[in-house]
Backbone as ProteinMPNN parsed JSONL, in Angstrom:
{"seq_chain_A": "MHSPIQPVIRRYEAADLDAVIGVFLRSVREVASRDYDAGQIGAWVHVDREVWSRRRLDRPTWVALIDGAIAGFIDLEGSGHIDMLFVDPACQRIGVASALLDTVEKAAHMQRLALLDTDASITARPFFEKHGFQIVRSQEVALRGQRLTNFRMEKRFGAV", "coords_chain_A": {"N_chain_A": [[258.26, -6.836, -36.058], [259.916, -3.737, -36.006], [263.003, -2.68, -34.511], [263.137, -0.138, -31.997], [264.027, 3.115, -33.088], [265.814, 6.191, -32.74], [264.314, 8.945, -33.616], [265.077, 12.225, -34.937], [263.88, 14.996, -33.296], [262.326, 18.045, -33.893], [261.225, 21.507, -33.838], [258.371, 22.417, -35.736], [258.53, 23.972, -38.936], [257.531, 26.526, -41.252], [258.147, 25.709, -43.859], [257.789, 22.998, -43.748], [255.208, 22.296, -44.299], [253.989, 20.942, -46.648], [255.158, 18.384, -46.477], [254.224, 17.517, -43.986], [251.45, 17.507, -44.409], [251.408, 15.485, -46.326], [252.258, 13.255, -44.775], [250.064, 13.084, -43.014], [247.929, 12.521, -44.873], [248.79, 10.051, -46.04], [248.92, 8.46, -43.741], [246.242, 8.405, -42.79], [244.906, 7.337, -45.061], [246.254, 4.872, -45.491], [246.63, 3.597, -43.025], [244.631, 4.211, -41.006], [242.513, 3.369, -42.471], [242.04, 0.745, -41.9], [240.221, 0.746, -39.891], [238.146, 2.442, -40.534], [235.603, 3.182, -42.974], [235.531, 3.646, -46.633], [234.064, 5.993, -47.273], [234.193, 7.412, -44.855], [236.962, 7.786, -44.633], [237.388, 9.351, -46.902], [236.036, 11.712, -46.142], [237.623, 12.478, -44.006], [240.18, 13.02, -45.044], [240.127, 15.5, -46.254], [241.798, 18.437, -46.954], [242.551, 21.724, -46.168], [244.84, 23.85, -47.217], [245.457, 26.487, -46.345], [244.224, 26.706, -43.824], [245.544, 24.612, -42.522], [248.169, 25.586, -42.617], [248.017, 27.86, -40.952], [247.199, 26.636, -38.518], [249.341, 24.952, -37.88], [251.263, 26.777, -37.261], [250.186, 28.319, -35.223], [250.271, 27.048, -32.837], [252.38, 25.079, -30.698], [254.152, 22.783, -32.608], [255.685, 19.77, -33.452], [258.079, 17.972, -35.408], [259.144, 14.729, -36.473], [262.139, 13.447, -37.605], [263.554, 11.11, -39.81], [266.42, 10.021, -41.191], [266.6, 12.576, -42.282], [264.111, 13.048, -43.421], [260.659, 13.927, -42.959], [258.937, 12.031, -40.7], [256.823, 11.959, -39.019], [254.452, 13.855, -36.984], [253.359, 16.066, -34.34], [251.156, 18.02, -32.283], [250.445, 20.571, -29.788], [248.009, 22.082, -28.051], [247.377, 25.06, -26.114], [245.718, 24.402, -23.996], [246.38, 21.87, -23.359], [245.527, 20.007, -25.103], [246.026, 17.521, -27.504], [245.836, 17.799, -30.769], [246.665, 16.687, -33.19], [248.451, 13.786, -34.096], [250.386, 12.095, -36.103], [251.912, 9.518, -38.033], [254.041, 8.564, -40.658], [253.115, 5.834, -42.751], [255.262, 4.16, -43.545], [256.977, 4.383, -41.47], [255.932, 3.35, -39.17], [255.593, 1.868, -35.927], [258.227, 1.968, -34.987], [259.026, 3.631, -33.047], [258.571, 6.339, -33.522], [256.096, 7.769, -33.004], [256.052, 7.475, -30.225], [258.358, 8.903, -29.464], [257.611, 11.471, -30.298], [255.336, 11.908, -28.659], [256.567, 11.828, -26.172], [258.074, 14.171, -26.312], [256.011, 16.084, -26.311], [254.907, 15.556, -23.793], [257.002, 16.366, -22.13], [257.029, 19.103, -22.761], [254.488, 19.763, -21.793], [254.85, 19.353, -19.041], [256.712, 21.386, -18.55], [255.089, 23.549, -19.007], [253.465, 23.346, -16.898], [251.075, 21.897, -17.05], [248.246, 20.067, -15.984], [247.052, 17.942, -17.178], [246.922, 16.031, -20.229], [244.965, 15.82, -23.179], [243.164, 14.129, -25.807], [241.471, 13.44, -28.905], [241.196, 10.479, -29.841], [241.519, 8.377, -32.641], [239.929, 5.256, -33.609], [241.994, 3.702, -34.494], [244.259, 4.891, -33.303], [243.781, 4.632, -30.605], [244.811, 2.268, -29.095], [247.575, 2.9, -28.98], [247.643, 5.294, -27.454], [246.519, 4.325, -25.07], [248.521, 2.536, -24.274], [250.413, 4.35, -23.547], [249.53, 5.445, -21.19], [247.146, 6.922, -21.279], [243.704, 7.395, -20.508], [240.412, 6.314, -21.357], [237.87, 8.662, -21.628], [235.394, 9.033, -22.803], [233.459, 7.544, -25.451], [232.971, 8.864, -28.71], [230.865, 10.181, -31.3], [231.563, 11.693, -34.238], [230.537, 14.121, -36.506], [231.41, 14.587, -39.814], [231.726, 16.164, -42.747], [229.331, 14.945, -43.794], [229.669, 12.346, -42.96], [229.863, 9.923, -40.268], [232.069, 9.476, -37.684], [233.655, 7.403, -35.339], [235.394, 8.208, -32.396], [237.618, 8.568, -29.574], [237.532, 10.351, -26.606], [240.283, 10.946, -24.742], [242.424, 11.02, -21.89], [245.349, 11.985, -20.042], [246.478, 12.235, -16.886], [248.664, 14.144, -14.863], [250.856, 13.892, -12.036], [251.51, 16.0, -9.19], [252.707, 19.053, -10.398]], "CA_chain_A": [[258.321, -5.48, -35.534], [261.227, -3.132, -36.082], [263.502, -2.21, -33.227], [262.969, 1.319, -31.898], [265.135, 3.991, -33.46], [265.589, 7.493, -32.144], [264.211, 10.0, -34.629], [265.434, 13.584, -34.541], [262.661, 15.793, -33.096], [262.552, 19.486, -33.92], [260.013, 22.297, -34.006], [257.826, 22.586, -37.076], [258.823, 25.213, -39.665], [256.542, 26.728, -42.326], [258.548, 24.94, -45.044], [257.424, 21.594, -43.531], [253.767, 22.117, -44.498], [253.618, 19.895, -47.606], [255.583, 17.08, -45.956], [253.326, 17.173, -42.883], [250.174, 17.131, -45.031], [251.626, 14.168, -46.939], [252.247, 12.249, -43.698], [248.672, 12.964, -42.586], [247.13, 11.84, -45.902], [249.205, 8.635, -46.141], [248.566, 7.777, -42.503], [244.798, 8.155, -42.759], [244.515, 6.448, -46.169], [246.877, 3.549, -45.453], [246.612, 2.973, -41.695], [243.304, 4.342, -40.392], [241.537, 2.679, -43.325], [241.728, -0.555, -41.288], [239.155, 0.926, -38.911], [237.112, 3.336, -41.057], [235.271, 2.823, -44.363], [236.01, 4.563, -47.677], [233.386, 7.279, -47.138], [234.747, 8.092, -43.688], [238.332, 8.194, -44.978], [237.259, 10.47, -47.84], [235.67, 12.916, -45.39], [238.713, 12.798, -43.097], [241.397, 13.482, -45.729], [239.963, 16.834, -46.837], [242.814, 19.335, -46.402], [242.574, 23.119, -46.59], [246.232, 24.243, -46.96], [245.533, 27.742, -45.577], [243.88, 26.379, -42.434], [246.655, 23.816, -41.998], [249.327, 26.453, -42.446], [247.772, 28.655, -39.741], [247.144, 25.79, -37.311], [250.671, 24.432, -37.549], [252.077, 27.868, -36.733], [249.581, 29.013, -34.074], [250.455, 26.219, -31.64], [253.615, 24.309, -30.835], [254.084, 21.562, -33.411], [257.001, 19.157, -33.605], [258.202, 16.94, -36.437], [260.156, 13.698, -36.258], [262.898, 13.201, -38.827], [264.361, 9.902, -39.96], [267.276, 10.248, -42.369], [266.318, 13.898, -42.822], [262.746, 13.157, -43.952], [259.633, 13.989, -41.917], [258.313, 10.723, -40.501], [255.628, 12.126, -38.199], [254.314, 15.157, -36.345], [252.429, 16.182, -33.217], [250.978, 19.394, -31.822], [249.972, 20.727, -28.415], [247.29, 23.334, -27.809], [247.652, 25.624, -24.801], [244.875, 23.746, -22.995], [246.858, 20.502, -23.136], [244.892, 19.133, -26.086], [246.794, 17.069, -28.666], [244.896, 17.734, -31.888], [247.166, 15.815, -34.243], [249.641, 12.946, -33.983], [250.361, 11.204, -37.264], [253.2, 8.956, -38.431], [254.028, 7.989, -41.998], [252.971, 4.374, -42.698], [256.563, 3.5, -43.7], [257.748, 4.582, -40.238], [255.114, 2.907, -38.037], [256.076, 0.843, -34.994], [259.674, 2.019, -34.752], [259.278, 4.58, -31.975], [258.363, 7.731, -33.922], [254.994, 8.355, -32.233], [256.458, 7.525, -28.811], [259.305, 10.016, -29.303], [256.836, 12.707, -30.413], [254.525, 12.065, -27.454], [257.493, 12.144, -25.084], [258.394, 15.591, -26.468], [254.84, 16.838, -25.858], [254.774, 15.406, -22.339], [258.006, 17.247, -21.513], [256.528, 20.477, -22.921], [253.351, 19.909, -20.879], [255.41, 19.524, -17.695], [257.318, 22.722, -18.468], [253.982, 24.514, -18.957], [252.723, 23.023, -15.686], [249.74, 21.387, -17.367], [247.877, 18.948, -15.118], [246.646, 16.805, -17.99], [246.866, 16.067, -21.687], [243.823, 15.076, -23.708], [243.127, 13.979, -27.258], [240.344, 12.708, -29.481], [241.935, 9.431, -30.547], [240.796, 7.507, -33.571], [239.916, 3.831, -33.256], [243.331, 3.222, -34.826], [245.253, 5.431, -32.367], [243.416, 4.345, -29.207], [245.748, 1.389, -28.374], [248.833, 3.614, -28.739], [247.475, 6.206, -26.322], [246.336, 3.504, -23.858], [249.845, 2.016, -23.917], [251.183, 5.457, -22.98], [248.938, 5.926, -19.946], [245.912, 7.687, -21.449], [242.473, 6.692, -20.144], [239.241, 6.729, -22.127], [236.865, 9.437, -20.908], [234.132, 8.653, -23.441], [233.41, 7.301, -26.894], [232.287, 9.982, -29.361], [230.516, 10.113, -32.726], [231.854, 13.005, -34.799], [230.01, 14.34, -37.855], [232.44, 15.207, -40.637], [231.385, 16.179, -44.169], [228.294, 13.967, -44.112], [230.015, 11.029, -42.418], [229.968, 9.828, -38.816], [233.275, 8.751, -37.301], [233.816, 7.153, -33.91], [236.703, 8.383, -31.796], [237.601, 8.453, -28.12], [238.156, 11.401, -25.797], [241.199, 10.28, -23.821], [243.254, 11.965, -21.155], [246.426, 11.496, -19.158], [246.695, 13.199, -15.797], [250.001, 14.116, -14.269], [250.912, 14.16, -10.601], [251.811, 17.405, -8.881], [253.722, 19.631, -11.301]], "C_chain_A": [[259.765, -4.991, -35.62], [261.695, -2.745, -34.685], [263.378, -0.69, -33.181], [264.23, 2.044, -32.363], [264.822, 5.347, -32.849], [265.525, 8.534, -33.251], [264.711, 11.32, -34.056], [264.129, 14.375, -34.443], [263.06, 17.265, -33.131], [261.219, 20.195, -34.075], [259.654, 22.382, -35.483], [258.243, 23.944, -37.638], [257.835, 25.314, -40.818], [256.869, 25.904, -43.572], [258.194, 23.454, -44.938], [255.984, 21.287, -43.936], [253.432, 20.968, -45.445], [254.008, 18.504, -47.114], [254.647, 16.603, -44.847], [251.944, 16.77, -43.431], [250.301, 15.756, -45.674], [251.613, 13.042, -45.918], [250.812, 12.007, -43.242], [247.856, 12.152, -43.597], [247.492, 10.367, -46.016], [248.785, 7.852, -44.907], [247.079, 7.442, -42.466], [244.414, 7.144, -43.838], [245.037, 5.025, -46.01], [246.773, 2.846, -44.105], [245.219, 3.025, -41.078], [242.229, 3.632, -41.21], [241.249, 1.251, -42.839], [240.478, -0.455, -40.419], [237.994, 1.795, -39.374], [236.859, 2.988, -42.517], [235.684, 3.934, -45.336], [235.352, 5.946, -47.582], [233.938, 8.088, -45.979], [236.163, 8.608, -43.969], [238.287, 9.394, -45.916], [236.919, 11.776, -47.142], [236.856, 13.411, -44.552], [239.89, 13.45, -43.83], [241.236, 14.819, -46.457], [240.952, 17.786, -46.158], [242.674, 20.716, -47.014], [243.973, 23.642, -46.212], [246.339, 25.512, -46.112], [245.255, 27.493, -44.094], [245.028, 25.596, -41.795], [247.865, 24.692, -41.712], [249.185, 27.272, -41.166], [247.844, 27.794, -38.482], [248.511, 25.237, -36.925], [251.523, 25.513, -36.908], [251.487, 28.526, -35.493], [249.621, 28.188, -32.794], [251.774, 25.472, -31.793], [253.345, 23.009, -31.605], [255.514, 21.067, -33.572], [256.947, 18.138, -34.729], [259.306, 15.968, -36.027], [260.818, 13.426, -37.597], [263.618, 11.867, -38.736], [265.109, 10.073, -41.275], [266.918, 11.554, -43.063], [264.918, 14.105, -43.366], [261.74, 13.161, -42.802], [258.874, 12.668, -41.868], [257.027, 10.824, -39.689], [255.592, 13.52, -37.609], [253.265, 15.096, -35.248], [252.293, 17.658, -32.869], [250.465, 19.393, -30.392], [249.313, 22.087, -28.277], [247.565, 23.782, -26.378], [246.876, 24.976, -23.666], [245.394, 22.363, -22.608], [246.253, 19.512, -24.108], [245.87, 18.81, -27.216], [245.788, 16.903, -29.794], [245.367, 16.723, -32.925], [248.428, 15.084, -33.811], [249.532, 11.948, -35.118], [251.776, 10.785, -37.612], [253.04, 8.334, -39.812], [253.929, 6.463, -41.902], [254.306, 3.622, -42.809], [257.391, 3.559, -42.422], [256.964, 4.172, -38.995], [255.868, 1.866, -37.211], [257.593, 0.787, -34.837], [260.025, 3.098, -33.731], [259.039, 6.041, -32.31], [257.27, 8.393, -33.077], [255.369, 8.469, -30.757], [257.416, 8.679, -28.555], [258.578, 11.354, -29.385], [256.009, 12.949, -29.156], [255.392, 12.414, -26.253], [257.865, 13.633, -25.117], [257.241, 16.454, -25.956], [254.671, 16.73, -24.347], [255.785, 16.281, -21.608], [257.564, 18.701, -21.607], [255.368, 20.737, -21.961], [253.836, 20.109, -19.444], [256.001, 20.914, -17.534], [256.246, 23.804, -18.382], [253.101, 24.306, -17.718], [251.281, 22.612, -15.963], [249.456, 20.167, -16.497], [247.446, 17.724, -15.915], [246.797, 17.107, -19.467], [245.588, 15.361, -22.091], [243.894, 15.055, -25.223], [241.83, 13.297, -27.651], [240.965, 11.661, -30.391], [241.021, 8.627, -31.468], [240.763, 6.083, -33.019], [241.327, 3.274, -33.43], [244.357, 3.649, -33.778], [244.984, 5.065, -30.911], [244.412, 3.412, -28.501], [247.094, 2.054, -28.072], [248.703, 4.502, -27.505], [247.261, 5.433, -25.021], [247.684, 2.991, -23.362], [250.687, 3.094, -23.225], [250.465, 6.149, -21.827], [247.698, 6.791, -20.077], [244.722, 6.797, -21.114], [241.334, 7.204, -21.022], [238.277, 7.475, -21.211], [235.488, 9.073, -21.46], [234.372, 8.325, -24.907], [232.596, 8.433, -27.506], [231.954, 9.633, -30.809], [230.691, 11.524, -33.266], [231.285, 13.073, -36.215], [231.052, 15.113, -38.646], [232.061, 15.057, -42.105], [230.42, 15.054, -44.562], [228.565, 12.547, -43.63], [230.022, 11.086, -40.896], [231.17, 8.948, -38.482], [233.299, 8.587, -35.786], [235.248, 7.496, -33.515], [236.535, 8.377, -30.283], [238.269, 9.661, -27.489], [238.984, 10.656, -24.752], [242.011, 11.346, -23.101], [244.295, 11.239, -20.322], [246.676, 12.583, -18.139], [248.105, 13.022, -15.261], [249.891, 14.378, -12.785], [251.205, 15.636, -10.391], [252.932, 17.892, -9.777], [254.32, 20.889, -10.706]], "O_chain_A": [[260.707, -5.734, -35.343], [260.884, -2.512, -33.789], [263.499, -0.026, -34.211], [265.35, 1.63, -32.064], [263.678, 5.615, -32.482], [266.558, 8.96, -33.768], [264.759, 11.505, -32.84], [263.357, 14.418, -35.401], [264.017, 17.675, -32.475], [260.207, 19.573, -34.4], [260.523, 22.414, -36.354], [258.303, 24.937, -36.913], [257.352, 24.294, -41.31], [255.959, 25.45, -44.267], [258.287, 22.726, -45.926], [255.581, 20.124, -43.917], [252.653, 20.09, -45.074], [253.261, 17.546, -47.316], [254.315, 15.419, -44.779], [251.348, 15.801, -42.961], [249.383, 14.943, -45.572], [251.024, 11.989, -46.163], [250.39, 10.86, -43.097], [247.169, 11.203, -43.219], [246.604, 9.517, -46.081], [248.344, 6.708, -45.014], [246.704, 6.315, -42.143], [243.677, 6.196, -43.562], [244.341, 4.07, -46.356], [246.824, 1.617, -44.05], [244.683, 1.995, -40.671], [241.154, 3.328, -40.693], [240.311, 0.616, -43.321], [239.763, -1.439, -40.23], [236.972, 1.882, -38.693], [237.768, 2.554, -43.224], [236.124, 5.009, -44.927], [236.018, 6.96, -47.789], [234.131, 9.298, -46.093], [236.513, 9.725, -43.589], [239.052, 10.344, -45.752], [237.446, 12.83, -47.499], [237.063, 14.616, -44.409], [240.53, 14.348, -43.283], [242.128, 15.223, -47.202], [240.945, 17.926, -44.935], [242.677, 20.864, -48.237], [244.26, 23.852, -45.034], [247.215, 25.606, -45.253], [245.96, 28.003, -43.224], [245.433, 25.881, -40.668], [248.509, 24.547, -40.673], [250.13, 27.368, -40.381], [248.476, 28.177, -37.497], [248.795, 25.077, -35.738], [252.407, 25.214, -36.105], [252.202, 29.224, -34.774], [249.06, 28.594, -31.776], [252.234, 25.259, -32.915], [252.429, 22.252, -31.282], [256.434, 21.851, -33.798], [255.912, 17.519, -34.977], [260.259, 16.33, -35.337], [260.142, 13.202, -38.601], [264.217, 11.538, -37.712], [264.504, 10.246, -42.333], [266.931, 11.631, -44.292], [264.563, 15.223, -43.739], [261.94, 12.484, -41.794], [258.259, 12.244, -42.846], [256.229, 9.887, -39.67], [256.558, 14.276, -37.709], [252.409, 14.212, -35.222], [253.199, 18.451, -33.126], [250.097, 18.35, -29.852], [249.975, 23.121, -28.375], [247.943, 22.973, -25.531], [247.312, 24.994, -22.515], [244.911, 21.756, -21.652], [246.44, 18.305, -23.961], [246.467, 19.708, -27.809], [244.979, 15.975, -29.779], [244.556, 15.981, -33.479], [249.347, 15.673, -33.241], [248.682, 11.058, -35.093], [252.717, 11.571, -37.508], [252.044, 7.67, -40.101], [254.59, 5.858, -41.057], [254.456, 2.552, -42.218], [258.397, 2.861, -42.303], [257.291, 4.598, -37.888], [256.671, 1.093, -37.735], [258.173, -0.27, -34.59], [261.196, 3.44, -33.569], [259.278, 6.907, -31.468], [257.493, 9.457, -32.5], [255.034, 9.462, -30.111], [257.301, 9.364, -27.539], [258.889, 12.274, -28.628], [255.979, 14.066, -28.639], [254.989, 13.214, -25.408], [257.958, 14.276, -24.071], [257.463, 17.439, -25.251], [254.325, 17.713, -23.693], [255.461, 16.873, -20.578], [257.704, 19.454, -20.644], [255.278, 21.818, -21.378], [253.294, 20.939, -18.714], [255.815, 21.553, -16.498], [256.457, 24.848, -17.765], [252.112, 25.013, -17.525], [250.376, 22.943, -15.197], [250.334, 19.327, -16.299], [247.466, 16.604, -15.404], [246.802, 18.26, -19.896], [245.165, 14.411, -21.431], [244.593, 15.858, -25.84], [241.175, 12.657, -26.828], [241.228, 11.921, -31.565], [239.905, 8.257, -31.105], [241.484, 5.754, -32.077], [241.796, 2.477, -32.618], [245.228, 2.863, -33.405], [245.877, 5.181, -30.072], [244.832, 3.731, -27.389], [247.687, 1.801, -27.023], [249.554, 4.465, -26.616], [247.768, 5.84, -23.976], [247.955, 3.011, -22.161], [251.564, 2.784, -22.419], [250.753, 7.305, -21.519], [247.234, 7.345, -19.08], [244.728, 5.599, -21.398], [241.297, 8.38, -21.385], [237.912, 6.977, -20.146], [234.544, 8.837, -20.707], [235.347, 8.766, -25.515], [231.639, 8.911, -26.896], [232.679, 8.88, -31.459], [230.033, 12.452, -32.798], [231.527, 12.181, -37.028], [231.523, 16.164, -38.209], [232.074, 13.951, -42.644], [230.654, 14.318, -45.521], [227.763, 11.646, -43.874], [230.168, 12.156, -40.306], [231.266, 7.812, -38.946], [232.998, 9.523, -35.045], [236.197, 7.126, -34.206], [235.427, 8.2, -29.777], [239.423, 9.97, -27.788], [238.463, 9.849, -23.983], [242.253, 12.43, -23.632], [244.15, 10.073, -19.958], [247.04, 13.708, -18.482], [248.653, 11.921, -15.214], [248.941, 15.013, -12.327], [251.148, 16.425, -11.334], [253.971, 17.244, -9.907], [255.188, 21.51, -11.32]]}, "name": "protein", "num_of_chains": 1, "seq": "MHSPIQPVIRRYEAADLDAVIGVFLRSVREVASRDYDAGQIGAWVHVDREVWSRRRLDRPTWVALIDGAIAGFIDLEGSGHIDMLFVDPACQRIGVASALLDTVEKAAHMQRLALLDTDASITARPFFEKHGFQIVRSQEVALRGQRLTNFRMEKRFGAV"}
């Protein structure tokens, strides 16, 4: 295991779109493929650039930089839902996801949100558990003719 490094976290910019899509595709294909079969991965990696472009800009999204390159990203919907948290496979287990989640938790506190929730993949579940998220339920999601298991997870905060 690598020792934690402190990535630079900044807000997403429109020019980051291709790098963020690349992180997502590599992460799903190279990391999540441990827990999902080829058909499920194929359904998951479908990317509509226009939809992605809108979604990255219509909610707060942060990127993590290591040596100036995007190593991961996270978003936060107004409801407290984390839709996406992905880290490049080359930058796994060095603190990138933890730094991104810490940024979102600080934003959630500033927005006075009582809880964060996410639909964590089988692959991401241990990370979220380690960071205080509890499983609410297991879910089967239909996606382009495939069924994928994920977990609705949440983290409640004390009085804000």
